[in-house]
N, CA, C and O atoms as a GROMACS GRO file, in nm:
protein
  480
    1MET      N    1   2.770   1.278  -3.206
    1MET     CA    2   2.865   1.170  -3.206
    1MET      C    3   2.795   1.044  -3.156
    1MET      O    4   2.736   1.045  -3.048
    2PRO      N    5   2.800   0.937  -3.230
    2PRO     CA    6   2.735   0.812  -3.189
    2PRO      C    7   2.809   0.749  -3.071
    2PRO      O    8   2.928   0.771  -3.050
    3ILE      N    9   2.734   0.670  -2.994
    3ILE     CA   10   2.792   0.596  -2.882
    3ILE      C   11   2.766   0.448  -2.904
    3ILE      O   12   2.678   0.411  -2.981
    4ASN      N   13   2.845   0.362  -2.837
    4ASN     CA   14   2.824   0.220  -2.856
    4ASN      C   15   2.709   0.170  -2.769
    4ASN      O   16   2.660   0.242  -2.682
    5ALA      N   17   2.667   0.048  -2.793
    5ALA     CA   18   2.550  -0.008  -2.724
    5ALA      C   19   2.573  -0.019  -2.574
    5ALA      O   20   2.480   0.000  -2.496
    6ASP      N   21   2.695  -0.050  -2.532
    6ASP     CA   22   2.724  -0.060  -2.388
    6ASP      C   23   2.706   0.075  -2.319
    6ASP      O   24   2.647   0.082  -2.211
    7ARG      N   25   2.754   0.179  -2.380
    7ARG     CA   26   2.738   0.315  -2.325
    7ARG      C   27   2.592   0.352  -2.322
    7ARG      O   28   2.545   0.413  -2.225
    8PHE      N   29   2.519   0.318  -2.424
    8PHE     CA   30   2.375   0.346  -2.429
    8PHE      C   31   2.304   0.281  -2.311
    8PHE      O   32   2.217   0.343  -2.249
    9GLU      N   33   2.338   0.157  -2.280
    9GLU     CA   34   2.275   0.084  -2.170
    9GLU      C   35   2.308   0.144  -2.034
    9GLU      O   36   2.231   0.127  -1.939
   10GLU      N   37   2.420   0.214  -2.023
   10GLU     CA   38   2.461   0.275  -1.897
   10GLU      C   39   2.386   0.404  -1.867
   10GLU      O   40   2.388   0.451  -1.753
   11ILE      N   41   2.321   0.461  -1.966
   11ILE     CA   42   2.250   0.587  -1.947
   11ILE      C   43   2.130   0.563  -1.858
   11ILE      O   44   2.046   0.478  -1.887
   12ASP      N   45   2.122   0.641  -1.748
   12ASP     CA   46   2.011   0.630  -1.654
   12ASP      C   47   1.901   0.725  -1.700
   12ASP      O   48   1.914   0.847  -1.690
   13ASP      N   49   1.794   0.669  -1.751
   13ASP     CA   50   1.686   0.750  -1.806
   13ASP      C   51   1.553   0.706  -1.747
   13ASP      O   52   1.456   0.685  -1.820
   14ASP      N   53   1.548   0.692  -1.613
   14ASP     CA   54   1.424   0.647  -1.550
   14ASP      C   55   1.322   0.758  -1.534
   14ASP      O   56   1.206   0.732  -1.503
   15GLY      N   57   1.364   0.884  -1.555
   15GLY     CA   58   1.270   0.994  -1.550
   15GLY      C   59   1.231   1.037  -1.410
   15GLY      O   60   1.145   1.124  -1.395
   16ASP      N   61   1.290   0.978  -1.308
   16ASP     CA   62   1.249   1.012  -1.173
   16ASP      C   63   1.300   1.147  -1.127
   16ASP      O   64   1.227   1.222  -1.062
   17ASP      N   65   1.422   1.179  -1.158
   17ASP     CA   66   1.480   1.304  -1.114
   17ASP      C   67   1.521   1.387  -1.234
   17ASP      O   68   1.620   1.356  -1.301
   18PRO      N   69   1.445   1.493  -1.263
   18PRO     CA   70   1.480   1.577  -1.376
   18PRO      C   71   1.616   1.645  -1.354
   18PRO      O   72   1.656   1.670  -1.240
   19THR      N   73   1.683   1.673  -1.460
   19THR     CA   74   1.810   1.743  -1.454
   19THR      C   75   1.789   1.882  -1.395
   19THR      O   76   1.700   1.955  -1.439
   20PRO      N   77   1.870   1.920  -1.296
   20PRO     CA   78   1.856   2.054  -1.238
   20PRO      C   79   1.863   2.162  -1.344
   20PRO      O   80   1.945   2.156  -1.436
   21GLY      N   81   1.777   2.262  -1.331
   21GLY     CA   82   1.774   2.374  -1.423
   21GLY      C   83   1.684   2.355  -1.543
   21GLY      O   84   1.663   2.449  -1.620
   22THR      N   85   1.629   2.234  -1.562
   22THR     CA   86   1.539   2.210  -1.676
   22THR      C   87   1.399   2.258  -1.640
   22THR      O   88   1.369   2.286  -1.524
   23ASN      N   89   1.314   2.266  -1.743
   23ASN     CA   90   1.176   2.305  -1.719
   23ASN      C   91   1.107   2.209  -1.622
   23ASN      O   92   1.034   2.252  -1.532
   24ALA      N   93   1.131   2.080  -1.640
   24ALA     CA   94   1.069   1.981  -1.552
   24ALA      C   95   1.113   2.002  -1.407
   24ALA      O   96   1.032   1.993  -1.316
   25ASP      N   97   1.240   2.030  -1.387
   25ASP     CA   98   1.291   2.055  -1.252
   25ASP      C   99   1.228   2.180  -1.192
   25ASP      O  100   1.190   2.180  -1.075
   26GLU      N  101   1.216   2.285  -1.270
   26GLU     CA  102   1.156   2.410  -1.223
   26GLU      C  103   1.011   2.388  -1.180
   26GLU      O  104   0.969   2.432  -1.074
   27VAL      N  105   0.936   2.319  -1.265
   27VAL     CA  106   0.794   2.295  -1.237
   27VAL      C  107   0.778   2.206  -1.114
   27VAL      O  108   0.698   2.236  -1.026
   28LEU      N  109   0.853   2.096  -1.109
   28LEU     CA  110   0.843   2.006  -0.994
   28LEU      C  111   0.884   2.074  -0.865
   28LEU      O  112   0.820   2.055  -0.762
   29SER      N  113   0.989   2.152  -0.868
   29SER     CA  114   1.033   2.223  -0.748
   29SER      C  115   0.924   2.316  -0.697
   29SER      O  116   0.897   2.323  -0.577
   30PHE      N  117   0.861   2.388  -0.788
   30PHE     CA  118   0.753   2.478  -0.749
   30PHE      C  119   0.635   2.401  -0.691
   30PHE      O  120   0.584   2.436  -0.584
   31LEU      N  121   0.593   2.295  -0.760
   31LEU     CA  122   0.478   2.219  -0.712
   31LEU      C  123   0.507   2.147  -0.579
   31LEU      O  124   0.418   2.135  -0.494
   32GLU      N  125   0.629   2.099  -0.561
   32GLU     CA  126   0.666   2.035  -0.435
   32GLU      C  127   0.664   2.135  -0.320
   32GLU      O  128   0.626   2.101  -0.208
   33ALA      N  129   0.705   2.258  -0.348
   33ALA     CA  130   0.705   2.361  -0.245
   33ALA      C  131   0.563   2.403  -0.206
   33ALA      O  132   0.542   2.462  -0.100
   34HIS      N  133   0.468   2.372  -0.292
   34HIS     CA  134   0.327   2.407  -0.267
   34HIS      C  135   0.240   2.281  -0.280
   34HIS      O  136   0.139   2.281  -0.350
   35ALA      N  137   0.281   2.176  -0.212
   35ALA     CA  138   0.217   2.045  -0.227
   35ALA      C  139   0.072   2.043  -0.185
   35ALA      O  140  -0.002   1.953  -0.224
   36ASP      N  141   0.029   2.138  -0.106
   36ASP     CA  142  -0.110   2.141  -0.059
   36ASP      C  143  -0.201   2.223  -0.150
   36ASP      O  144  -0.315   2.252  -0.113
   37GLN      N  145  -0.151   2.262  -0.268
   37GLN     CA  146  -0.229   2.342  -0.361
   37GLN      C  147  -0.220   2.287  -0.503
   37GLN      O  148  -0.129   2.210  -0.535
   38ALA      N  149  -0.316   2.327  -0.587
   38ALA     CA  150  -0.314   2.293  -0.730
   38ALA      C  151  -0.319   2.424  -0.808
   38ALA      O  152  -0.377   2.523  -0.762
   39PHE      N  153  -0.257   2.425  -0.927
   39PHE     CA  154  -0.241   2.547  -1.004
   39PHE      C  155  -0.277   2.527  -1.150
   39PHE      O  156  -0.270   2.416  -1.202
   40THR      N  157  -0.315   2.636  -1.215
   40THR     CA  158  -0.336   2.633  -1.360
   40THR      C  159  -0.199   2.646  -1.428
   40THR      O  160  -0.100   2.681  -1.364
   41GLN      N  161  -0.196   2.618  -1.557
   41GLN     CA  162  -0.071   2.632  -1.632
   41GLN      C  163  -0.021   2.776  -1.626
   41GLN      O  164   0.100   2.800  -1.614
   42THR      N  165  -0.112   2.871  -1.637
   42THR     CA  166  -0.074   3.013  -1.632
   42THR      C  167  -0.010   3.048  -1.499
   42THR      O  168   0.091   3.118  -1.495
   43GLU      N  169  -0.068   2.999  -1.390
   43GLU     CA  170  -0.013   3.028  -1.257
   43GLU      C  171   0.126   2.966  -1.240
   43GLU      O  172   0.214   3.026  -1.180
   44ILE      N  173   0.144   2.847  -1.294
   44ILE     CA  174   0.275   2.781  -1.286
   44ILE      C  175   0.378   2.860  -1.367
   44ILE      O  176   0.491   2.880  -1.322
   45ALA      N  177   0.339   2.905  -1.486
   45ALA     CA  178   0.430   2.982  -1.571
   45ALA      C  179   0.469   3.113  -1.502
   45ALA      O  180   0.585   3.154  -1.507
   46GLU      N  181   0.373   3.178  -1.438
   46GLU     CA  182   0.402   3.305  -1.371
   46GLU      C  183   0.491   3.286  -1.248
   46GLU      O  184   0.566   3.376  -1.211
   47ALA      N  185   0.483   3.171  -1.186
   47ALA     CA  186   0.559   3.146  -1.063
   47ALA      C  187   0.698   3.088  -1.089
   47ALA      O  188   0.781   3.083  -0.998
   48THR      N  189   0.724   3.044  -1.212
   48THR     CA  190   0.852   2.983  -1.245
   48THR      C  191   0.917   3.061  -1.360
   48THR      O  192   0.860   3.157  -1.410
   49ASP      N  193   1.033   3.019  -1.399
   49ASP     CA  194   1.102   3.080  -1.514
   49ASP      C  195   1.072   3.007  -1.644
   49ASP      O  196   1.140   3.028  -1.744
   50VAL      N  197   0.971   2.922  -1.642
   50VAL     CA  198   0.936   2.843  -1.760
   50VAL      C  199   0.840   2.923  -1.848
   50VAL      O  200   0.742   2.979  -1.798
   51LYS      N  201   0.869   2.928  -1.978
   51LYS     CA  202   0.784   3.002  -2.071
   51LYS      C  203   0.646   2.936  -2.082
   51LYS      O  204   0.634   2.814  -2.069
   52ARG      N  205   0.544   3.017  -2.104
   52ARG     CA  206   0.407   2.966  -2.114
   52ARG      C  207   0.392   2.855  -2.216
   52ARG      O  208   0.320   2.758  -2.192
   53GLY      N  209   0.458   2.867  -2.329
   53GLY     CA  210   0.447   2.766  -2.434
   53GLY      C  211   0.512   2.634  -2.398
   53GLY      O  212   0.484   2.532  -2.462
   54SER      N  213   0.597   2.633  -2.299
   54SER     CA  214   0.664   2.510  -2.258
   54SER      C  215   0.597   2.443  -2.139
   54SER      O  216   0.623   2.325  -2.112
   55ILE      N  217   0.513   2.515  -2.069
   55ILE     CA  218   0.449   2.460  -1.949
   55ILE      C  219   0.363   2.338  -1.982
   55ILE      O  220   0.376   2.234  -1.917
   56GLY      N  221   0.278   2.348  -2.082
   56GLY     CA  222   0.187   2.239  -2.117
   56GLY      C  223   0.261   2.109  -2.150
   56GLY      O  224   0.233   2.006  -2.089
   57PRO      N  225   0.354   2.112  -2.244
   57PRO     CA  226   0.428   1.990  -2.277
   57PRO      C  227   0.506   1.934  -2.157
   57PRO      O  228   0.516   1.812  -2.140
   58THR      N  229   0.562   2.022  -2.076
   58THR     CA  230   0.637   1.977  -1.959
   58THR      C  231   0.544   1.906  -1.861
   58THR      O  232   0.579   1.799  -1.809
   59LEU      N  233   0.428   1.964  -1.835
   59LEU     CA  234   0.333   1.903  -1.742
   59LEU      C  235   0.283   1.768  -1.794
   59LEU      O  236   0.265   1.674  -1.717
   60VAL      N  237   0.260   1.759  -1.924
   60VAL     CA  238   0.213   1.632  -1.982
   60VAL      C  239   0.319   1.524  -1.963
   60VAL      O  240   0.286   1.412  -1.925
   61ARG      N  241   0.445   1.557  -1.988
   61ARG     CA  242   0.553   1.458  -1.967
   61ARG      C  243   0.562   1.417  -1.820
   61ARG      O  244   0.580   1.300  -1.789
   62LEU      N  245   0.549   1.514  -1.730
   62LEU     CA  246   0.555   1.483  -1.587
   62LEU      C  247   0.436   1.396  -1.544
   62LEU      O  248   0.449   1.309  -1.459
   63ARG      N  249   0.320   1.422  -1.605
   63ARG     CA  250   0.203   1.339  -1.574
   63ARG      C  251   0.223   1.196  -1.624
   63ARG      O  252   0.186   1.101  -1.555
   64GLU      N  253   0.279   1.181  -1.743
   64GLU     CA  254   0.305   1.048  -1.798
   64GLU      C  255   0.402   0.969  -1.710
   64GLU      O  256   0.396   0.846  -1.706
   65ARG      N  257   0.488   1.038  -1.642
   65ARG     CA  258   0.585   0.972  -1.552
   65ARG      C  259   0.533   0.958  -1.410
   65ARG      O  260   0.604   0.909  -1.322
   66GLY      N  261   0.408   1.001  -1.387
   66GLY     CA  262   0.348   0.986  -1.255
   66GLY      C  263   0.393   1.089  -1.153
   66GLY      O  264   0.374   1.071  -1.033
   67ARG      N  265   0.454   1.197  -1.200
   67ARG     CA  266   0.508   1.298  -1.108
   67ARG      C  267   0.406   1.404  -1.070
   67ARG      O  268   0.415   1.461  -0.961
   68VAL      N  269   0.309   1.431  -1.156
   68VAL     CA  270   0.206   1.530  -1.126
   68VAL      C  271   0.068   1.473  -1.158
   68VAL      O  272   0.054   1.380  -1.238
   69ASP      N  273  -0.033   1.529  -1.093
   69ASP     CA  274  -0.172   1.493  -1.118
   69ASP      C  275  -0.241   1.610  -1.187
   69ASP      O  276  -0.202   1.725  -1.170
   70HIS      N  277  -0.345   1.577  -1.266
   70HIS     CA  278  -0.416   1.678  -1.344
   70HIS      C  279  -0.565   1.654  -1.336
   70HIS      O  280  -0.613   1.543  -1.361
   71ARG      N  281  -0.639   1.758  -1.300
   71ARG     CA  282  -0.785   1.752  -1.299
   71ARG      C  283  -0.838   1.885  -1.350
   71ARG      O  284  -0.804   1.991  -1.298
   72GLY      N  285  -0.920   1.877  -1.454
   72GLY     CA  286  -0.974   2.000  -1.512
   72GLY      C  287  -0.860   2.086  -1.562
   72GLY      O  288  -0.778   2.042  -1.642
   73ARG      N  289  -0.856   2.210  -1.513
   73ARG     CA  290  -0.749   2.303  -1.552
   73ARG      C  291  -0.632   2.302  -1.453
   73ARG      O  292  -0.535   2.374  -1.472
   74TYR      N  293  -0.641   2.220  -1.350
   74TYR     CA  294  -0.545   2.230  -1.240
   74TYR      C  295  -0.444   2.115  -1.236
   74TYR      O  296  -0.474   2.001  -1.272
   75TRP      N  297  -0.326   2.150  -1.190
   75TRP     CA  298  -0.214   2.057  -1.178
   75TRP      C  299  -0.157   2.066  -1.038
   75TRP      O  300  -0.155   2.173  -0.977
   76ARG      N  301  -0.111   1.951  -0.986
   76ARG     CA  302  -0.046   1.950  -0.855
   76ARG      C  303   0.056   1.837  -0.852
   76ARG      O  304   0.057   1.749  -0.938
   77ILE      N  305   0.142   1.842  -0.751
   77ILE     CA  306   0.239   1.736  -0.733
   77ILE      C  307   0.163   1.607  -0.699
   77ILE      O  308   0.063   1.612  -0.628
   78SER      N  309   0.209   1.496  -0.749
   78SER     CA  310   0.142   1.369  -0.726
   78SER      C  311   0.157   1.324  -0.581
   78SER      O  312   0.263   1.343  -0.521
   79ASP      N  313   0.052   1.264  -0.526
   79ASP     CA  314   0.061   1.205  -0.392
   79ASP      C  315   0.169   1.097  -0.390
   79ASP      O  316   0.236   1.077  -0.289
   80HIS      N  317   0.185   1.028  -0.502
   80HIS     CA  318   0.286   0.924  -0.513
   80HIS      C  319   0.426   0.983  -0.492
   80HIS      O  320   0.509   0.924  -0.424
   81VAL      N  321   0.450   1.098  -0.551
   81VAL     CA  322   0.580   1.164  -0.537
   81VAL      C  323   0.602   1.204  -0.391
   81VAL      O  324   0.711   1.186  -0.337
   82GLU      N  325   0.498   1.257  -0.328
   82GLU     CA  326   0.509   1.295  -0.187
   82GLU      C  327   0.540   1.174  -0.101
   82GLU      O  328   0.622   1.183  -0.009
   83SER      N  329   0.477   1.062  -0.129
   83SER     CA  330   0.501   0.939  -0.053
   83SER      C  331   0.645   0.890  -0.071
   83SER      O  332   0.710   0.850   0.025
   84ILE      N  333   0.692   0.893  -0.195
   84ILE     CA  334   0.829   0.850  -0.222
   84ILE      C  335   0.929   0.942  -0.153
   84ILE      O  336   1.027   0.895  -0.095
   85ASP      N  337   0.905   1.072  -0.158
   85ASP     CA  338   0.995   1.166  -0.092
   85ASP      C  339   0.999   1.142   0.058
   85ASP      O  340   1.105   1.148   0.120
   86ALA      N  341   0.882   1.117   0.119
   86ALA     CA  342   0.877   1.091   0.263
   86ALA      C  343   0.949   0.962   0.298
   86ALA      O  344   1.023   0.956   0.396
   87ALA      N  345   0.929   0.859   0.217
   87ALA     CA  346   0.996   0.730   0.243
   87ALA      C  347   1.147   0.743   0.227
   87ALA      O  348   1.223   0.685   0.304
   88THR      N  349   1.190   0.818   0.127
   88THR     CA  350   1.333   0.839   0.105
   88THR      C  351   1.395   0.916   0.221
   88THR      O  352   1.504   0.882   0.266
   89ALA      N  353   1.325   1.017   0.268
   89ALA     CA  354   1.376   1.094   0.382
   89ALA      C  355   1.386   1.006   0.506
   89ALA      O  356   1.484   1.013   0.580
   90HIS      N  357   1.285   0.923   0.528
   90HIS     CA  358   1.286   0.833   0.643
   90HIS      C  359   1.401   0.733   0.632
   90HIS      O  360   1.473   0.710   0.730
   91ALA      N  361   1.419   0.675   0.515
   91ALA     CA  362   1.527   0.579   0.495
   91ALA      C  363   1.663   0.644   0.519
   91ALA      O  364   1.752   0.583   0.578
   92GLY      N  365   1.678   0.768   0.475
   92GLY     CA  366   1.804   0.839   0.497
   92GLY      C  367   1.829   0.865   0.644
   92GLY      O  368   1.943   0.853   0.691
   93THR      N  369   1.725   0.899   0.717
   93THR     CA  370   1.738   0.922   0.861
   93THR      C  371   1.776   0.794   0.934
   93THR      O  372   1.863   0.794   1.020
   94VAL      N  373   1.710   0.685   0.897
   94VAL     CA  374   1.741   0.556   0.960
   94VAL      C  375   1.884   0.514   0.928
   94VAL      O  376   1.957   0.468   1.016
   95ALA      N  377   1.924   0.529   0.804
   95ALA     CA  378   2.061   0.492   0.765
   95ALA      C  379   2.164   0.576   0.841
   95ALA      O  380   2.265   0.524   0.887
   96ALA      N  381   2.137   0.705   0.855
   96ALA     CA  382   2.229   0.793   0.927
   96ALA      C  383   2.238   0.754   1.074
   96ALA      O  384   2.346   0.759   1.133
   97SER      N  385   2.126   0.714   1.133
   97SER     CA  386   2.129   0.675   1.275
   97SER      C  387   2.209   0.547   1.294
   97SER      O  388   2.273   0.529   1.398
   98HIS      N  389   2.208   0.459   1.196
   98HIS     CA  390   2.286   0.336   1.205
   98HIS      C  391   2.435   0.364   1.189
   98HIS      O  392   2.519   0.293   1.245
   99GLU      N  393   2.467   0.465   1.113
   99GLU     CA  394   2.607   0.501   1.097
   99GLU      C  395   2.665   0.558   1.226
   99GLU      O  396   2.782   0.537   1.256
  100GLU      N  397   2.581   0.630   1.302
  100GLU     CA  398   2.627   0.689   1.428
  100GLU      C  399   2.652   0.582   1.534
  100GLU      O  400   2.741   0.598   1.617
  101THR      N  401   2.575   0.476   1.531
  101THR     CA  402   2.590   0.368   1.629
  101THR      C  403   2.627   0.242   1.553
  101THR      O  404   2.545   0.152   1.534
  102SER      N  405   2.751   0.236   1.512
  102SER     CA  406   2.794   0.122   1.431
  102SER      C  407   2.796  -0.006   1.514
  102SER      O  408   2.813  -0.002   1.636
  103PHE      N  409   2.779  -0.115   1.448
  103PHE     CA  410   2.776  -0.246   1.511
  103PHE      C  411   2.910  -0.314   1.487
  103PHE      O  412   2.949  -0.337   1.373
  104GLU      N  413   2.978  -0.345   1.594
  104GLU     CA  414   3.108  -0.411   1.584
  104GLU      C  415   3.089  -0.560   1.609
  104GLU      O  416   3.077  -0.604   1.724
  105TYR      N  417   3.086  -0.637   1.503
  105TYR     CA  418   3.060  -0.781   1.515
  105TYR      C  419   3.166  -0.851   1.600
  105TYR      O  420   3.132  -0.933   1.685
  106ASP      N  421   3.294  -0.820   1.578
  106ASP     CA  422   3.400  -0.886   1.653
  106ASP      C  423   3.389  -0.859   1.803
  106ASP      O  424   3.408  -0.948   1.886
  107GLU      N  425   3.356  -0.734   1.836
  107GLU     CA  426   3.339  -0.699   1.977
  107GLU      C  427   3.220  -0.773   2.037
  107GLU      O  428   3.227  -0.822   2.150
  108TRP      N  429   3.112  -0.780   1.963
  108TRP     CA  430   2.994  -0.852   2.009
  108TRP      C  431   3.025  -1.000   2.030
  108TRP      O  432   2.981  -1.061   2.126
  109GLN      N  433   3.102  -1.055   1.939
  109GLN     CA  434   3.135  -1.197   1.943
  109GLN      C  435   3.209  -1.233   2.072
  109GLN      O  436   3.192  -1.343   2.124
  110GLU      N  437   3.291  -1.140   2.123
  110GLU     CA  438   3.366  -1.166   2.246
  110GLU      C  439   3.273  -1.190   2.365
  110GLU      O  440   3.304  -1.271   2.452
  111TYR      N  441   3.160  -1.122   2.368
  111TYR     CA  442   3.068  -1.132   2.481
  111TYR      C  443   2.947  -1.220   2.454
  111TYR      O  444   2.869  -1.249   2.545
  112ALA      N  445   2.931  -1.264   2.332
  112ALA     CA  446   2.816  -1.346   2.296
  112ALA      C  447   2.826  -1.484   2.361
  112ALA      O  448   2.935  -1.541   2.371
  113GLU      N  449   2.714  -1.535   2.402
  113GLU     CA  450   2.711  -1.670   2.460
  113GLU      C  451   2.682  -1.770   2.350
  113GLU      O  452   2.602  -1.744   2.260
  114ASP      N  453   2.745  -1.880   2.358
  114ASP     CA  454   2.721  -1.989   2.264
  114ASP      C  455   2.600  -2.066   2.312
  114ASP      O  456   2.606  -2.124   2.420
  115PRO      N  457   2.490  -2.070   2.238
  115PRO     CA  458   2.369  -2.138   2.284
  115PRO      C  459   2.391  -2.288   2.303
  115PRO      O  460   2.316  -2.352   2.376
  116ARG      N  461   2.492  -2.343   2.239
  116ARG     CA  462   2.520  -2.487   2.254
  116ARG      C  463   2.568  -2.519   2.396
  116ARG      O  464   2.554  -2.632   2.442
  117GLU      N  465   2.625  -2.420   2.465
  117GLU     CA  466   2.676  -2.443   2.601
  117GLU      C  467   2.564  -2.458   2.702
  117GLU      O  468   2.586  -2.511   2.811
  118HIS      N  469   2.444  -2.412   2.668
  118HIS     CA  470   2.332  -2.415   2.764
  118HIS      C  471   2.235  -2.531   2.737
  118HIS      O  472   2.128  -2.535   2.797
  119ARG      N  473   2.269  -2.622   2.652
  119ARG     CA  474   2.182  -2.735   2.622
  119ARG      C  475   2.191  -2.836   2.735
  119ARG      O  476   2.297  -2.853   2.796
  120GLU      N  477   2.085  -2.902   2.762
  120GLU     CA  478   2.082  -3.006   2.864
  120GLU      C  479   2.076  -3.142   2.803
  120GLU      O  480   2.073  -3.242   2.875
   0.00000   0.00000   0.00000
């Protein structure tokens, strides 16, 4: 069924987060869980539910999107992905801490000093 141009523009296709349950999600989840190691395509296929014939094309797409690195026969999660995940986790922690200690502007205003009152 065709969609209109406005609907097409609303589709989020940045490639950053694969759809859960897809081959890309399975591969990335495995590699993220073993971020300190690199694996061959065969090892990745054996460790995931992804068929051997689908591993290669999936890894190539993930490499094109900067999600995995490839050297020789080996593949691993990209350092870039690890950095983004760490930054996202940190940002979430900081945001949560600010929610716990909310800032009440009106309350602050009651006790705030007007700097104009201290001018000489």
